C-alpha positions as CSV (number, residue, x, y, z in Angstrom):
1,M,22.3,11.4,-30.8
2,K,20.5,8.3,-29.5
3,T,22.3,8.7,-26.0
4,I,20.9,12.3,-26.0
5,A,17.4,11.2,-26.5
6,L,17.7,8.5,-24.1
7,V,19.1,10.8,-21.3
8,A,16.4,13.2,-22.0
9,S,13.5,10.6,-21.8
10,L,15.0,9.1,-18.6
11,V,15.1,12.8,-16.9
12,L,11.5,13.6,-18.0
13,L,10.2,10.2,-16.9
14,S,11.8,10.6,-13.7
15,G,9.7,13.4,-12.8
16,C,6.4,11.5,-13.5
17,T,4.4,10.7,-10.4
18,I,2.0,7.6,-10.8
19,T,-0.9,6.8,-8.5
20,K,-0.6,3.1,-7.5
21,E,-3.5,0.9,-6.0
22,A,-2.4,-0.3,-2.6
23,K,-3.7,-4.1,-2.5
24,I,-4.1,-6.2,0.9
25,S,-0.7,-8.1,1.1
26,E,-1.0,-9.5,4.6
27,V,-3.6,-10.0,7.4
28,D,-3.1,-11.2,10.9
29,T,-6.6,-11.6,12.4
30,T,-5.2,-12.3,15.8
31,S,-3.2,-9.0,16.2
32,G,-5.7,-7.3,13.9
33,L,-3.0,-6.2,11.5
34,V,-3.7,-5.4,8.0
35,R,-1.0,-4.6,5.6
36,L,-1.5,-3.2,2.1
37,S,1.5,-3.0,-0.6
38,F,2.4,-1.5,-4.1
39,D,5.2,-1.7,-6.0
40,Q,7.7,1.3,-7.0
41,Q,9.9,0.9,-10.0
42,M,13.5,2.4,-10.2
43,M,13.1,6.2,-11.2
44,Q,9.4,6.2,-10.6
45,N,7.7,8.6,-8.3
46,A,4.9,6.4,-7.1
47,T,2.1,7.6,-4.6
48,Y,-1.1,6.1,-3.4
49,D,-4.5,7.2,-2.8
50,Q,-4.7,7.7,1.1
51,N,-8.7,7.7,1.3
52,D,-8.8,4.5,-1.1
53,A,-6.2,2.6,1.1
54,Q,-8.0,3.5,4.2
55,R,-11.3,2.0,2.8
56,T,-9.8,-1.1,1.8
57,A,-8.0,-1.5,5.2
58,N,-11.7,-0.7,6.9
59,R,-13.3,-3.3,5.0
60,Q,-10.8,-5.9,5.6
61,C,-11.1,-5.1,9.4
62,Q,-14.8,-4.9,9.3
63,Q,-14.6,-8.6,7.8
64,M,-12.6,-9.9,10.7
65,G,-15.2,-8.3,13.2
66,Y,-13.3,-5.0,14.2
67,A,-15.1,-1.8,13.5
68,T,-12.4,0.4,11.7
69,A,-8.5,0.5,10.8
70,F,-6.0,3.2,11.6
71,F,-2.9,4.1,10.0
72,Y,0.3,3.4,11.8
73,G,3.9,3.8,11.7
74,K,5.5,5.2,8.3
75,P,5.4,3.5,4.8
76,V,8.2,0.5,4.8
77,E,10.0,0.3,1.6
78,T,11.7,-2.8,0.9
79,C,14.0,-3.5,-2.2
80,S,12.3,-6.4,-4.2
81,L,14.5,-6.6,-7.2
82,I,18.3,-6.0,-7.0
83,S,20.5,-5.4,-10.0
84,G,24.2,-5.0,-9.0
85,S,24.0,-2.5,-6.4
86,A,21.1,-0.6,-7.9
87,C,17.4,-1.3,-6.4
88,M,15.4,-1.8,-9.5
89,N,11.8,-2.3,-7.8
90,K,10.5,-1.5,-4.2
91,T,7.6,-2.7,-2.4
92,V,6.0,-0.3,-0.3
93,T,4.1,-1.6,2.4
94,L,1.5,0.5,4.8
95,Q,0.1,-0.8,7.9
96,Y,-3.1,-0.4,9.6
97,Q,-4.3,-1.7,12.9
98,C,-7.8,-2.6,13.4
99,R,-10.0,-1.6,16.5
100,G,-13.1,-1.8,18.1
101,M,-15.8,-4.1,17.7
102,A,-18.3,-4.3,15.0
103,F,-21.7,-4.8,16.2
104,N,-24.3,-6.8,13.9
105,H,-27.5,-4.8,14.2
106,T,-30.1,-7.8,13.7
107,T,-33.3,-8.2,15.4
108,P,-33.4,-11.2,17.9
109,T,-35.3,-14.2,17.1
110,W,-36.6,-15.1,20.1
């Protein structure tokens, strides 16, 4: 009976989608790259809010003096925890390229 309950709960949980917050994991000011990451556990269908990730990347790019961030490539999945031959936890990385120059619109103090 316990086995049936365990299998049923695993099947139900495998269909759950969880929204994760992508956080800044790496910044390269010289090349204008911003990488955001989130973790996805085994049998978890994790997604992220694209608008929230875009705002986070834009903010970081603007702090580095760029105007905006552009998403490029595909999300990169890297196994961060292996048990035997199974990947128990993945790290999903989103890559953004900072572009344009941000201008500081202050009045000159001549």
